[in-house]
C-alpha positions, -999 to 999 in steps of 0.1 A, spaced: -415 -789 417 -404 -799 452 -392 -764 459 -424 -748 446 -447 -770 468 -423 -768 497 -423 -730 495 -461 -730 494 -463 -753 524 -438 -731 543 -458 -700 534 -490 -716 547 -473 -726 580 -458 -691 585 -490 -674 578 -507 -696 604 -480 -688 629 -476 -651 623 -512 -639 614 -527 -620 643 -560 -610 627 -550 -575 617 -542 -560 583 -506 -551 592 -495 -587 600 -515 -600 570 -496 -576 546 -463 -583 563 -468 -621 559 -478 -615 523 -445 -597 516 -426 -624 535 -442 -651 515 -433 -635 482 -397 -629 493 -393 -665 504 -408 -676 470 -384 -653 452 -353 -667 467 -362 -703 473 -378 -710 439 -355 -689 418 -325 -702 437 -335 -737 429 -340 -729 393 -305 -715 391 -290 -744 410 -308 -773 392 -314 -758 358 -307 -729 335 -334 -704 344 -335 -669 355 -314 -661 386 -331 -644 416 -318 -610 408 -323 -609 370 -348 -583 356 -371 -611 344 -373 -628 379 -377 -595 397 -405 -583 373 -424 -616 378 -421 -614 415 -430 -577 417 -462 -586 399 -467 -616 423 -462 -592 452 -488 -567 440 -514 -594 432 -508 -610 466 -512 -578 485 -544 -569 465 -559 -604 469 -551 -605 506 -565 -570 512 -598 -578 494 -603 -610 513 -595 -593 546 -619 -565 539 -647 -588 529 -641 -610 560 -641 -579 582 -674 -567 567 -691 -600 573 -677 -604 608 -689 -569 617 -723 -575 602 -727 -608 621 -718 -592 654 -744 -565 648 -770 -592 640 -762 -611 672 -764 -578 692 -798 -570 676 -811 -605 685 -799 -601 721 -815 -567 723 -849 -580 710 -849 -608 736 -840 -585 765 -806 -599 771 -788 -565 768 
């Protein structure tokens, strides 16, 4: 469990450091987080137990699904956030126009 939570913490820190508020870095960070997860967690399972190794078909299938779901989830949240940010900017601009500030 230490490796699972440690990888989640590392992913959170990396996304904080690398995210530059555009979709390309968000998707790149998503891929990086899944790759880190794949090697750290699966490597720990092999080292400490008798689980699937990082390059077995089972581990790869699980992590491919994890990658696809992470990319879809991140893209949806980025799109929704972008819509609300754009809408809020338009509302502020309308308010300023009504009050003669533009």
